[in-house]
C-alpha positions in Angstrom: 40.2 -70.9 -8.5 43.2 -69.8 -10.5 40.7 -68.1 -13.1 39.1 -66.4 -10.3 42.7 -64.3 -9.7 43.0 -60.6 -11.0 46.4 -60.7 -13.0 47.5 -57.1 -11.9 50.5 -57.4 -14.1 48.2 -57.5 -17.0 46.3 -54.1 -16.2 49.9 -52.6 -15.3 51.3 -54.0 -18.9 48.4 -52.2 -20.3 48.9 -49.0 -18.9 52.6 -49.1 -19.9 52.1 -49.8 -23.3 49.7 -46.7 -23.7 51.0 -44.7 -21.5 51.2 -41.5 -23.6 47.4 -41.5 -23.8 47.5 -41.2 -19.8 50.1 -38.3 -20.3 47.4 -36.8 -22.6 44.8 -36.9 -20.4 46.4 -35.9 -17.7 47.9 -32.8 -19.4 44.2 -31.7 -20.7 42.4 -32.1 -17.3 45.2 -30.6 -15.3 45.3 -27.8 -18.2 41.4 -27.2 -17.4 42.0 -26.9 -13.7 44.6 -24.2 -14.2 43.0 -22.5 -16.7 39.9 -22.1 -14.6 42.1 -21.2 -11.6 43.8 -18.4 -14.0 40.0 -17.0 -15.2 38.6 -17.2 -12.0 38.2 -14.0 -10.6 39.9 -13.3 -6.8 37.7 -13.6 -4.2 38.1 -11.3 -1.1 37.1 -12.0 2.4 34.9 -8.8 4.3 34.5 -9.4 7.9 32.2 -7.3 10.3 30.6 -7.7 13.8 27.8 -6.0 15.8 26.7 -6.2 19.4 23.1 -6.9 20.3 22.1 -4.6 22.8 18.8 -5.0 25.4 16.5 -2.6 24.5 16.5 0.5 27.1 13.5 1.6 28.5 13.7 5.2 29.9 10.0 5.3 30.8 10.6 2.4 33.0 13.3 3.9 34.9 11.0 6.9 35.7 7.9 4.5 37.2 7.7 4.3 41.1 6.5 2.0 43.5 3.3 0.9 41.2 5.7 -0.4 38.6 7.3 -2.4 41.5 4.0 -3.7 42.1 3.4 -5.2 38.8 6.6 -7.0 38.7 6.0 -8.6 42.1 2.9 -10.3 40.0 5.2 -10.7 37.2 3.0 -7.8 35.4 5.1 -5.1 33.0 8.0 -7.2 32.7 10.7 -6.0 30.2 12.7 -8.5 28.6 16.0 -8.3 26.6 16.7 -9.3 22.8 17.1 -12.7 21.9 20.5 -13.2 19.5 18.8 -16.4 17.9 15.7 -13.7 16.7 18.2 -11.1 15.7 20.3 -13.8 13.4 16.4 -14.9 11.9 15.9 -11.3 11.0 19.4 -10.6 9.8 19.4 -14.0 7.9 15.6 -13.5 6.4 14.8 -13.0 2.7 13.0 -9.9 3.3 16.5 -8.1 4.6 18.6 -9.6 1.9 16.2 -8.6 -0.8 16.3 -5.0 0.4 20.0 -5.0 0.4 19.9 -6.2 -3.1 17.7 -3.2 -4.2 19.6 -0.8 -2.8 23.2 -1.7 -3.9 21.5 -2.7 -7.5 23.0 -6.1 -7.0 19.9 -7.7 -9.5 22.6 -6.3 -11.9 26.4 -7.8 -12.1 28.7 -6.0 -14.4 31.7 -7.9 -15.4 34.2 -7.0 -18.0 35.8 -9.6 -20.2 39.1 -9.1 -21.7 40.0 -12.2 -23.4 39.9 -15.1 -20.6 40.1 -12.6 -18.0 37.1 -11.2 -16.2 37.2 -8.4 -14.0 33.9 -7.4 -11.8 32.8 -3.8 -11.9 31.1 -2.1 -9.1 30.6 1.6 -9.3 32.8 2.1 -12.2 31.0 0.7 -15.1 31.4 2.5 -17.8 27.4 1.5 -18.7 24.5 1.2 -16.6 21.2 -1.1 -17.5 18.4 0.5 -15.6 14.8 -0.4 -15.5 11.8 0.4 -13.1 12.4 -1.2 -9.9 8.6 -3.3 -10.0 10.5 -5.4 -13.0 13.2 -6.8 -10.8 10.5 -7.7 -8.1 8.7 -9.5 -10.8 11.2 -11.2 -13.1 11.2 -14.9 -12.9 14.4 -15.3 -15.2 17.7 -14.3 -15.6 19.5 -13.6 -18.7 22.7 -11.7 -20.1 23.4 -8.4 -21.8 26.6 -8.2 -23.6 27.7 -4.7 -24.6 30.3 -3.6 -26.8 31.8 -0.3 -26.8 33.8 0.4 -30.0 34.1 3.7 -31.4 31.3 5.9 -29.7 28.6 3.0 -30.6 27.8 -0.4 -28.9 26.4 -3.2 -30.0 24.5 -4.7 -27.3 23.2 -8.4 -27.3 20.9 -10.0 -24.7 20.7 -13.7 -24.4 19.1 -16.3 -22.1 19.9 -20.0 -21.3 22.7 -22.1 -21.5 22.6 -21.9 -25.3 22.5 -18.4 -25.6 19.3 -18.0 -27.4 19.2 -14.2 -28.5 16.0 -12.5 -26.8 16.8 -8.5 -27.8 19.7 -7.0 -29.6 21.0 -3.7 -31.1 23.8 -3.0 -33.5 25.4 0.3 -33.8 23.7 2.1 -31.3 24.4 5.5 -29.6 24.2 5.6 -25.8 22.0 6.1 -24.0 19.3 3.8 -25.7 16.6 1.5 -25.0 16.5 -2.3 -25.4 13.3 -4.0 -25.7 13.4 -7.5 -24.4 10.0 -9.8 -23.8 10.5 -8.9 -19.8 10.4 -5.4 -20.4 12.1 -2.0 -21.3 15.7 -1.4 -20.2 17.6 1.9 -20.4 21.5 1.4 -21.5 23.1 4.8 -20.2 26.7 6.1 -19.9 28.6 7.1 -16.7 31.1 9.0 -16.0 33.3 6.1 -16.6 32.6 5.7 -20.1 35.2 6.9 -23.1 34.1 6.7 -26.1 37.9 6.1 -27.5 37.8 2.9 -25.5 37.0 -0.6 -27.0 35.4 -2.6 -24.2 33.2 -5.4 -23.9 30.8 -5.4 -20.3 28.9 -8.1 -19.5 25.6 -7.4 -17.4 24.0 -10.5 -15.6 20.3 -9.7 -15.1 18.3 -11.4 -12.4 15.3 -10.9 -10.4 15.2 -10.1 -6.6 14.7 -13.4 -5.3 17.1 -15.1 -8.0 19.8 -12.4 -6.8 19.3 -13.3 -2.9 19.4 -16.7 -3.8 23.2 -16.4 -4.8 23.9 -15.1 -1.4 23.6 -18.7 0.3 26.0 -19.6 3.4 28.9 -20.6 1.1 29.1 -16.8 0.4 27.5 -15.1 3.0 27.8 -16.1 6.8 26.0 -15.0 9.6 26.4 -16.3 13.1 27.4 -16.0 16.6 30.7 -14.6 17.7 30.6 -17.0 20.2 28.4 -18.6 22.5 28.9 -16.5 25.4 28.3 -13.1 23.8 25.7 -11.2 22.2 27.7 -10.5 19.5 27.1 -11.1 15.8 29.7 -12.0 12.8 29.5 -11.6 9.7 31.6 -12.8 6.8 31.1 -12.7 2.9 33.5 -14.1 0.2 33.3 -11.4 -3.0 35.4 -10.4 -5.8 35.2 -6.9 -5.0 36.5 -5.8 -1.5 34.3 -2.5 -1.5 31.2 -4.7 -2.6 31.5 -7.1 0.2 32.1 -4.3 2.7 29.1 -2.5 1.3 27.1 -5.6 1.6 27.8 -6.0 5.2 27.3 -2.5 6.3 23.9 -2.3 4.5 22.6 -5.5 6.0 23.4 -4.3 9.7 21.7 -0.9 8.6 18.7 -2.5 7.5 18.3 -4.7 10.6 18.7 -1.5 12.5 16.2 -0.1 10.6 13.3 -2.7 11.0 14.0 -2.9 14.6 13.8 0.7 15.1 10.3 0.6 13.0 9.1 -2.4 14.9 9.7 -0.8 18.2 7.8 2.2 16.9 4.9 0.4 15.7 4.4 -1.4 18.8 4.9 2.0 20.6 2.3 3.5 18.8 0.0 0.9 19.3 0.4 0.7 23.1 0.1 4.8 23.3 -3.3 4.4 21.5 -4.7 1.7 23.7 -3.2 3.4 26.7 -5.0 7.1 25.7 -8.2 5.2 25.7 -8.1 4.0 29.2 -6.7 7.3 30.5 -9.4 9.3 29.1 -11.9 6.9 30.4 -10.3 6.5 34.4 -10.0 10.4 34.0 -13.5 10.7 34.0 -14.4 8.2 36.4 -11.6 9.9 38.9 -13.6 13.3 38.4 -16.8 11.6 39.4 -15.4 9.9 42.6 -14.0 13.5 43.8 -17.4 14.9 43.3 -19.2 11.8 45.4 -16.8 12.4 48.4 -17.3 16.3 48.2 -21.2 15.8 48.2 -20.9 13.1 50.9 -19.1 15.1 53.2 -21.5 18.1 52.8 -24.4 16.1 53.7 -22.8 14.1 56.5 -21.0 17.0 57.8 -17.5 15.8 57.9 -14.1 17.2 57.9 -11.7 13.9 58.8 -11.9 10.4 59.3 -11.2 9.4 63.0 -7.9 8.0 63.6 -9.2 4.1 64.1 -11.1 4.3 61.0 -7.6 6.0 59.4 -6.1 2.8 60.6 -8.3 0.4 59.4 -8.2 2.4 55.7 -4.5 2.0 55.8 -4.8 -1.4 56.3 -7.3 -2.1 53.8 -5.8 -0.1 51.0 -2.4 -2.2 51.8 -4.4 -5.1 51.0 -6.1 -3.6 48.0 -2.9 -2.3 46.8 -2.6 -6.1 46.1 -5.9 -6.6 44.1 -5.1 -3.4 42.4 -2.5 -5.2 40.5 -4.9 -8.3 39.7 -7.5 -5.4 38.5 -4.3 -4.1 36.1 -3.8 -7.7 35.1 -7.5 -8.6 34.5 -7.9 -5.3 32.3 -5.0 -6.1 30.1 -6.5 -9.8 29.2 -9.5 -8.9 28.6 -8.4 -6.0 26.1 -6.4 -8.8 24.7 -9.0 -11.2 24.5 -11.6 -8.5 23.2 -9.4 -7.5 20.3 -8.4 -11.0 19.6 -12.2 -11.6 19.1 -13.2 -8.6 17.4 -13.5 -9.4 13.8 -13.0 -5.6 12.8 -9.2 -6.2 14.5 -8.5 -9.8 13.7 -5.3 -8.2 12.0 -4.5 -5.2 14.5 -1.2 -5.9 16.8 -1.9 -6.7 19.9 -0.6 -3.9 22.6 1.0 -4.7 25.8 2.4 -8.1 25.3 5.2 -7.4 27.6 3.0 -7.1 30.4 2.0 -10.9 30.5 3.9 -12.9 33.3 3.5 -16.3 31.4 6.6 -16.9 29.2 5.0 -18.9 26.8 1.6 -17.0 26.1 3.8 -13.7 25.9 5.9 -15.7 23.3 2.5 -16.7 21.4 1.5 -12.9 21.4 5.0 -12.1 20.2 4.6 -14.6 17.4 1.3 -13.1 16.6 2.6 -10.0 16.3 5.2 -10.4 14.4 3.1 -12.5 11.8 1.1 -9.8 11.5 4.3 -7.0 11.0 5.1 -9.5 8.0 1.6 -9.4 7.0 1.5 -5.5 7.0 4.9 -5.5 5.0 3.8 -8.0 2.3 0.3 -6.5 1.8 1.7 -3.0 1.0 3.7 -4.3 -1.9 1.8 -7.9 -3.2 -0.6 -8.0 -6.0 -4.1 -9.3 -5.1 -4.4 -13.1 -4.6 -1.1 -13.5 -4.0 -0.2 -17.1 -2.6 2.5 -15.9 0.2 0.1 -13.6 1.3 -2.9 -15.9 1.9 -0.6 -18.2 3.4 0.4 -16.0 5.5 -2.8 -14.9 6.4 -4.0 -18.7 7.4 -0.9 -18.8 9.5 -2.0 -15.7 11.4 -5.8 -17.1 11.9 -4.2 -20.4 13.3 -1.8 -18.4 16.1 -4.7 -16.4 16.9 -6.6 -19.5 17.8 -3.7 -20.4 20.0 -3.5 -16.6 21.4 -6.9 -16.9 22.6 -6.6 -20.1 24.5 -3.5 -18.8 26.2 -5.2 -15.4 27.3 -8.4 -17.5 28.6 -5.8 -19.8 30.6 -4.4 -16.5 32.0 -7.8 -15.5 33.0 -8.6 -18.6 35.0 -5.1 -18.4 36.6 -6.1 -14.8 37.2 -9.5 -15.6 39.1 -7.7 -17.9 41.7 -5.3 -15.2 42.7 -8.1 -12.7 43.0 -10.6 -14.8 45.2 -7.3 -15.4 47.5 -6.8 -11.7 48.1 -10.5 -10.8 48.0 -10.9 -13.2 50.9 -8.2 -11.5 52.6 -9.6 -7.7 51.9 -12.9 -9.0 53.2 -11.4 -9.3 56.7 -10.9 -5.8 57.0 -14.1 -4.7 55.1 -15.8 -6.6 58.2 -13.9 -4.2 60.7 -14.7 -1.3 58.7 -18.6 -2.5 58.7 -18.4 -2.1 62.4 -18.0 1.6 62.2 -21.0 4.1 61.9 -22.6 4.2 58.4 -21.0 7.7 57.1 -17.6 6.9 58.3 -17.8 3.5 56.5 -19.4 5.3 53.2 -16.4 7.9 53.8 -13.8 4.9 53.6 -15.5 3.4 50.4 -15.5 6.5 48.9 -11.8 7.5 49.3 -10.6 4.0 48.8 -11.9 4.1 45.3 -10.9 7.5 44.4 -7.2 6.5 45.7 -7.4 3.2 43.8 -8.4 5.1 40.7 -5.9 7.9 41.2 -2.8 5.0 41.8 -4.2 3.4 38.3 -4.1 6.8 36.5 -0.6 7.8 37.6 0.0 4.2 36.5 -1.4 4.9 33.0 0.2 8.2 32.5 3.7 6.6 33.1 3.2 3.8 31.1 1.9 6.3 28.0 5.2 8.7 28.5 7.1 4.8 28.6 5.5 4.3 25.2 6.4 8.0 23.9 9.8 7.5 24.9 9.9 4.4 22.9 8.2 5.9 19.7 11.0 8.7 19.8 13.9 6.8 20.9 16.7 7.0 18.2 18.9 4.0 19.8 20.2 1.2 17.9 19.3 -2.4 19.1 22.5 -3.5 16.7 25.6 -1.7 18.0 28.3 -1.9 14.8 31.4 -1.8 17.0 33.4 -3.4 14.1 32.1 -2.2 10.5 33.0 -4.0 7.6 36.6 -4.4 6.5 38.4 -6.7 3.9 41.3 -8.8 3.9 44.4 -7.9 2.0 45.0 -11.2 0.1 42.2 -13.0 -1.9 41.4 -16.3 -0.7 43.3 -19.1 -2.3 41.5 -21.9 -0.3 38.8 -22.9 -3.1 41.5 -22.5 -5.7 43.7 -25.0 -4.0 41.0 -27.4 -3.7 40.2 -27.1 -7.3 43.8 -28.0 -8.2 44.1 -30.7 -5.9 40.8 -32.3 -7.1 42.0 -31.5 -10.5 45.1 -33.2 -10.1 43.8 -36.0 -8.7 41.3 -36.6 -11.6 43.9 -36.1 -14.1 45.9 -39.0 -12.4 42.6 -41.2 -12.4 41.0 -40.6 -15.9 44.8 -40.7 -17.5 45.4 -44.5 -15.7 41.9 -45.8 -16.6 42.0 -44.5 -20.1 45.5 -46.0 -20.8 44.7 -48.9 -19.3 41.4 -49.6 -21.2 43.0 -48.7 -24.7 46.0 -51.2 -23.6 43.7 -54.0 -23.2 41.5 -53.4 -26.2 44.7 -53.2 -28.3 45.7 -56.3 -26.8 42.5 -57.8 -27.4 42.5 -56.9 -31.0 45.8 -58.7 -31.5 45.1 -61.4 -30.0 
């Protein structure tokens, strides 16, 4: 059992004998940590906040009793924006990619002065330019080092950890062209260029997709301001205060642009749908007026008797209930027809907000969102694009779910319609006891009134769609434009120094112990 005990004194003595090895390792590791902290560019935190406001609908405010009737049957409701959905848009790859393109962040300019590095943003003496399509397809990053001296430039492009040279030019006069395996790049002078300066500029070149990956949660954070508000806070840690602010402001601007474009596309689809229905209903209304005029002439009738008027009023009140269901049926049939039409399989489904069922509305909303994404991707993607093919398959799957939901709502509609139809039959039986000419006049008048009411409702809906289309209101109100902290963030540097100190102490003790025990073993 004595042999199983650990003799701590032996290890302590070993460390004491070779303590200078531990000190040497400690100095080496801590020196590396301190050097990293000195060389590391300072990082500044930038902040901004945006309030997500409900999309106002001026056209809805102008609607009269018909809109109230529609709402009483859960038709034509207007919902507010979901903060979770808005976060998804702001955090999306597409928005970040567009931000990269606008700000040119697929090329990062860093000036080297010994061990010191300085990020150059909008103040680089040289620019590296290439067609935008090149950055969309570039799959590998590389670095271009430009050494400026006496009015000429030595240019070398390298890739990988080993610095494999892929292109170079010696003693080039700017502007010049650098031919690389990935394409041709123009090296240009800027207003910051001075032929007398001797400077070394490193340009890190990345594809747009690679550049987006660099903006992870550790660098860029987009989240709720708090759970009880409709605010979104954006934060970014960046070596340049100006670049950090530009990134946040551009993200918020792109978000509002996408929301505005999406609102306009839906408004256009709704307006086109309503134009067709208004034209058709207008023709039917004109025909009803002609029938009433002809009937009055043939029957020599000027006005309806008081009893017929009373019955007509009661019947119209019941038929108004049926009208709401007829509008709902029209909407459901139109949606199902478009979903089943092969020629319109990738067209937006209009009037999705008029569904009273939250689950069905969510499915249609998701379907429209996928279609919008496909439209955007199809405009820029090449033929046979895998992502486009996957998105198309996803749309086909969601379409089936949307069809099932619309059919389910049609079944629910039939039950409600039959119930009100039965009630309406009571008044029609009473009207049936009137002389035939009065009953016919009531039917013709009621048909005209129903069509006229529906016609006015559709005109108001079209006006609402046009107001949405021309509405310049931003959904995201930027009440806190981006601003930067005055002092750089030291948190990461302190963490590195702490970890470096711990690693230096542990590695020094372990190395001293190993060498001390080995020397003692050799002596024995």
